[in-house]
C-alpha positions in Angstrom: -126.5 -52.1 273.6 -126.2 -48.9 271.5 -127.9 -48.4 268.2 -124.8 -49.4 266.2 -124.6 -52.8 268.0 -128.3 -53.3 267.6 -128.1 -52.6 263.9 -125.2 -55.1 263.3 -127.0 -57.6 265.5 -130.0 -57.4 263.3 -127.8 -57.8 260.2 -126.1 -60.9 261.7 -129.6 -62.4 262.4 -130.7 -61.7 258.9 -127.5 -63.1 257.5 -128.0 -66.4 259.4 -131.7 -66.5 258.2 -130.4 -66.2 254.6 -127.9 -69.0 255.2 -130.8 -71.2 256.3 -132.8 -70.3 253.1 -135.2 -68.1 255.0 -135.4 -65.4 252.4 -138.3 -64.0 250.5 -137.1 -64.1 246.9 -139.2 -63.7 243.8 -139.8 -67.5 243.3 -140.9 -67.8 247.0 -143.2 -64.9 246.6 -144.8 -66.4 243.5 -145.3 -69.7 245.2 -146.9 -68.0 248.2 -149.5 -66.5 245.9 -150.3 -69.8 244.2 -148.2 -69.3 241.0 -146.0 -71.9 239.4 -142.6 -70.1 239.2 -141.2 -72.2 236.4 -144.1 -71.1 234.1 -143.9 -67.4 234.9 -141.7 -66.6 231.8 -142.7 -65.1 228.5 -140.7 -67.7 226.6 -142.4 -70.6 228.5 -145.8 -69.0 228.1 -145.3 -68.4 224.3 -144.1 -72.0 223.9 -147.2 -73.3 225.7 -149.7 -71.4 223.7 -147.9 -72.3 220.4 -148.1 -76.0 221.3 -151.7 -75.7 222.7 -153.5 -73.4 220.2 -156.9 -74.5 221.5 -156.1 -72.8 224.9 -155.8 -69.3 223.6 -157.8 -66.9 221.3 -157.9 -68.2 217.8 -158.3 -66.0 214.7 -161.5 -67.8 213.7 -162.5 -65.6 210.8 -159.0 -65.7 209.3 -158.8 -69.5 209.8 -162.1 -69.9 207.9 -160.7 -67.8 205.0 -157.7 -70.2 204.8 -160.1 -73.1 205.0 -162.3 -71.9 202.1 -159.3 -71.4 199.8 -157.8 -74.7 200.9 -161.1 -76.4 200.0 -161.2 -74.7 196.7 -157.6 -75.7 196.0 -158.3 -79.3 196.9 -161.2 -79.4 194.5 -159.8 -77.4 191.6 -156.1 -77.1 192.0 -154.2 -74.3 190.4 -151.8 -71.9 192.2 -153.1 -70.0 195.2 -151.1 -67.6 197.3 -152.4 -66.4 200.7 -150.2 -63.8 202.3 -150.8 -63.6 206.1 -149.6 -60.4 207.6 -149.4 -59.2 211.2 -147.2 -57.1 213.5 -144.6 -58.6 215.9 -146.3 -60.4 218.8 -149.7 -60.7 217.2 -149.5 -64.5 217.0 -148.4 -65.3 213.4 -146.6 -68.5 214.6 -149.5 -69.5 216.7 -151.9 -69.0 213.7 -149.5 -71.0 211.5 -149.6 -73.9 213.9 -153.4 -73.6 214.0 -153.5 -73.8 210.1 -151.2 -76.8 210.2 -153.4 -78.6 212.7 -156.6 -77.7 210.8 -155.1 -79.0 207.5 -154.0 -82.2 209.2 -157.6 -82.9 210.3 -159.1 -82.8 206.8 -158.7 -85.7 204.5 -158.3 -84.2 201.1 -155.1 -85.8 199.7 -153.1 -82.6 200.4 -149.3 -82.9 201.0 -148.4 -80.2 203.5 -144.9 -78.8 203.9 -144.1 -76.2 206.5 -140.8 -74.3 206.8 -139.2 -71.2 208.2 -138.4 -69.4 204.9 -134.9 -68.7 205.9 -134.2 -72.4 206.4 -134.6 -73.0 202.6 -131.3 -71.4 202.0 -129.4 -73.7 204.4 -127.1 -76.4 203.1 -128.0 -80.0 203.8 -126.0 -83.2 203.4 -127.5 -85.8 201.1 -126.7 -89.5 201.5 -125.7 -89.6 205.2 -128.3 -92.3 206.0 -127.3 -94.6 203.1 -123.7 -95.9 203.3 -123.9 -97.0 199.6 -124.4 -93.3 198.5 -121.7 -90.7 198.0 -122.5 -87.8 200.3 -122.9 -84.3 198.9 -124.3 -80.9 199.9 -127.1 -79.0 198.3 -129.5 -76.3 199.4 -132.5 -77.3 201.4 -134.7 -75.6 198.7 -133.2 -77.9 196.1 -133.8 -80.9 198.3 -137.4 -79.9 199.1 -138.1 -79.2 195.4 -136.8 -82.7 194.5 -138.9 -84.3 197.3 -142.2 -82.6 196.2 -141.7 -83.2 192.5 -144.7 -85.2 191.2 -147.0 -84.2 194.0 -150.4 -83.4 192.6 -151.6 -81.0 195.3 -149.0 -79.5 197.6 -149.5 -77.0 200.4 -146.5 -74.9 201.3 -146.6 -73.0 204.7 -143.7 -70.5 204.8 -143.0 -68.5 207.9 -141.0 -65.3 208.3 -140.8 -64.8 204.6 -139.7 -61.2 204.8 -136.6 -62.2 206.6 -135.5 -64.3 203.6 -134.2 -62.2 200.7 -134.7 -65.3 198.4 -138.4 -65.6 199.1 -139.4 -65.0 195.5 -136.9 -67.5 194.3 -138.0 -70.1 196.8 -141.7 -69.7 196.0 -141.0 -69.8 192.2 -138.8 -72.9 192.5 -141.4 -74.7 194.6 -144.3 -73.8 192.3 -142.4 -75.1 189.3 -141.9 -78.5 191.1 -145.6 -79.3 191.6 -148.6 -79.6 189.4 -150.8 -77.5 191.8 -149.6 -75.4 194.8 -151.2 -73.6 197.7 -148.8 -71.1 199.3 -149.6 -69.7 202.8 -146.9 -67.2 203.6 -146.3 -65.1 206.7 -145.0 -61.6 206.8 -144.7 -58.5 209.0 -146.7 -55.6 207.3 -143.7 -53.5 206.4 -141.7 -56.3 204.8 -144.8 -57.5 202.9 -145.2 -53.9 201.6 -141.6 -53.9 200.6 -141.4 -57.3 198.9 -145.0 -57.6 197.5 -144.3 -56.3 194.0 -141.3 -58.5 193.6 -143.2 -61.6 194.7 -146.1 -60.8 192.4 -143.9 -60.7 189.4 -143.9 -64.5 189.7 -146.9 -65.5 191.7 -150.1 -63.4 192.1 -151.5 -62.8 195.5 -154.9 -64.4 195.8 -155.7 -62.7 199.1 -153.9 -60.9 201.9 -155.1 -62.1 205.3 -154.5 -59.6 208.1 -154.1 -60.7 211.8 -155.4 -57.7 213.9 -154.8 -57.0 217.5 -157.3 -58.5 220.0 -160.4 -56.8 221.4 -160.7 -56.1 225.1 -163.0 -59.1 225.5 -160.5 -61.4 223.7 -157.7 -60.0 225.9 -159.8 -60.9 229.0 -160.1 -64.4 227.6 -156.4 -64.6 227.0 -155.7 -63.4 230.6 -157.9 -66.2 231.9 -156.0 -68.7 229.8 -152.7 -67.3 231.2 -153.8 -67.6 234.8 -155.0 -71.1 234.1 -151.5 -72.0 232.9 -149.3 -70.1 235.4 -151.6 -70.4 238.5 -152.3 -67.7 241.0 -154.8 -67.3 243.8 -156.7 -64.5 242.2 -158.1 -63.8 238.7 -157.2 -60.6 236.8 -159.7 -57.9 237.5 -161.0 -55.4 235.0 -158.8 -52.8 236.6 -155.8 -54.8 235.5 -156.9 -56.0 232.1 -158.0 -52.6 230.8 -154.7 -50.7 231.1 -152.7 -53.7 229.9 -155.1 -53.9 226.9 -154.9 -50.2 226.2 -151.1 -49.9 226.3 -150.5 -53.1 224.4 -153.0 -52.2 221.7 -154.4 -55.7 222.1 -151.2 -57.3 220.7 -151.2 -60.7 222.5 -147.4 -60.9 222.9 -147.1 -57.4 224.3 -150.2 -57.9 226.5 -148.6 -60.9 228.1 -145.3 -59.1 228.5 -147.1 -56.4 230.5 -148.8 -58.9 232.8 -145.7 -61.0 233.4 -143.6 -57.8 234.1 -146.3 -56.6 236.5 -145.8 -59.6 238.7 -142.1 -58.7 239.2 -143.1 -55.1 239.9 -145.6 -56.2 242.5 -143.0 -58.3 244.2 -140.4 -55.5 244.2 -142.9 -52.9 245.5 -144.7 -55.1 248.0 -148.0 -55.0 246.2 -150.5 -57.8 245.5 -150.4 -59.7 242.2 -152.3 -58.0 239.3 -152.5 -54.7 241.3 -153.4 -51.9 238.9 -150.4 -49.8 240.1 -148.1 -52.7 239.3 -149.6 -52.8 235.8 -148.9 -49.1 235.3 -145.3 -49.6 236.6 -144.8 -52.5 234.2 -146.0 -50.4 231.2 -143.6 -47.7 232.2 -140.7 -50.2 232.6 -141.4 -51.6 229.1 -141.3 -48.0 227.8 -144.8 -48.2 226.2 -146.6 -45.6 228.2 -148.4 -43.4 225.7 -146.5 -45.2 222.9 -149.5 -45.0 220.5 -149.6 -41.2 220.9 -145.8 -40.9 220.5 -145.7 -43.1 217.4 -148.9 -41.4 216.0 -147.3 -37.9 216.2 -144.3 -38.9 214.1 -143.8 -36.9 210.9 -143.6 -38.7 207.6 -139.9 -38.2 207.4 -139.3 -39.9 210.8 -141.8 -42.6 209.9 -140.0 -43.4 206.7 -136.7 -43.5 208.6 -138.1 -46.0 211.1 -139.6 -48.1 208.2 -136.1 -48.4 206.7 -134.7 -49.4 210.1 -137.2 -52.3 210.2 -136.7 -53.3 206.6 -132.9 -53.4 207.0 -133.2 -56.3 209.5 -129.6 -56.3 210.6 -129.8 -57.6 214.2 -127.0 -55.3 215.2 -129.0 -52.3 214.1 -128.4 -49.8 211.2 -125.7 -47.2 210.8 -126.6 -43.6 210.0 -124.5 -43.8 206.8 -126.8 -46.5 205.5 -129.9 -44.3 206.2 -128.3 -41.4 204.4 -127.9 -43.7 201.3 -131.4 -45.1 201.6 -133.3 -41.9 202.2 -131.0 -39.6 200.1 -130.7 -37.1 202.9 -127.7 -35.3 204.3 -126.0 -36.7 207.4 -127.1 -33.8 209.7 -130.8 -34.3 208.9 -130.5 -38.1 209.6 -128.7 -37.4 212.9 -131.3 -34.9 213.9 -134.1 -37.4 213.3 -132.3 -40.2 215.1 -131.6 -38.0 218.2 -135.2 -37.0 218.3 -136.4 -40.6 218.0 -134.0 -41.6 220.8 -135.3 -38.8 223.1 -138.9 -40.1 222.4 -137.8 -43.5 223.5 -138.7 -45.1 220.2 -135.3 -46.4 219.1 -132.2 -47.7 220.9 -128.6 -47.1 220.1 -125.4 -49.2 220.5 -121.9 -47.9 220.1 -119.7 -50.1 217.9 -116.2 -48.8 217.8 -116.3 -45.3 216.3 -119.8 -45.8 214.9 -123.3 -46.1 216.4 -126.0 -48.5 215.3 -129.7 -47.8 215.8 -132.7 -50.1 216.0 -136.4 -49.8 216.8 -137.1 -50.6 220.5 -138.5 -54.1 220.6 -141.5 -53.3 222.6 -142.3 -50.2 220.5 -141.8 -52.2 217.2 -145.3 -53.7 216.9 -146.9 -50.3 217.6 -144.8 -48.7 214.9 -145.8 -51.6 212.5 -149.4 -50.9 213.2 -148.9 -47.2 212.2 -147.1 -48.3 209.0 -149.9 -50.7 208.2 -152.5 -48.0 208.6 -150.4 -45.7 206.3 -150.6 -48.3 203.6 -154.3 -48.7 204.0 -154.9 -44.9 203.8 -152.6 -44.4 200.8 -153.6 -47.5 199.0 
């Protein structure tokens, strides 16, 4: 048999093995290393930690701050507004659930209402459950305001406030419906900076509570909780945790993205799970290698351009024409900055007909938000 026949003979044997299911795919590889494949997904992991807040790292100090103000509110009433801020992936939703669980445990006669801020603008049908009523539509905000009217002490937990352009109206309407109101609102740092003055025209901010990135020790604890959930024959070593922590800046969501991505890289490259080389490859695949340095070196002009890209919030991205209007710069200057940001791997572009839309890379976004937050702290 010549080499050609041998080669095709091996191919046919491999083909038959594949038909019998004897193939080493990613799921099989995960199982062979003790993982539960159905759990090795960032969405599944995020959902698990959101539902089981006790199994991950809690923001204990921040939770105590909310507890103190909630206790003060229960005893004395009034209007209190706690603005919770944090970058994408830092765990705002998880912290919100922790606050809800904590308030549910105390018996203080507090009525707690929790919403996605955007949902308050939705239309709801009234009277569907009562055949004797004539049905009609009204905004969810109007419905909630009617439901809470007469409550003595109401707690409103409002998530993703910066994504709702009616946040000030919603908060004002709810405040006017109750005798005493405690508002716990959740924001990304750039949107809180943009909307704060407008909100405070109606309701003063009692305290801003910032959710920081995790320390290396806390990331190690999170890694242990991750392994406990998804399985695996080996724990994460310090050699794996340290680079994942460094490149993610301790942002829990990004830290987990790196670890999950590293498993796929280890499979593709024939490495062992949690191999330090697979961590580095995952960091590179996500585009966050040296991201802190790349974002830190941005000029004020480029930083302001990115800030407006984040504030715009159009999921399709922002057009250069819009940036020209917002920043009052000529088209060539905006194009120069956008091309430079593209070359640095900080923004993405999508062609739409004859125009191009730009958006901040989703893995770079929290690192940009951290830089913007520091700018606000420095400049007051």
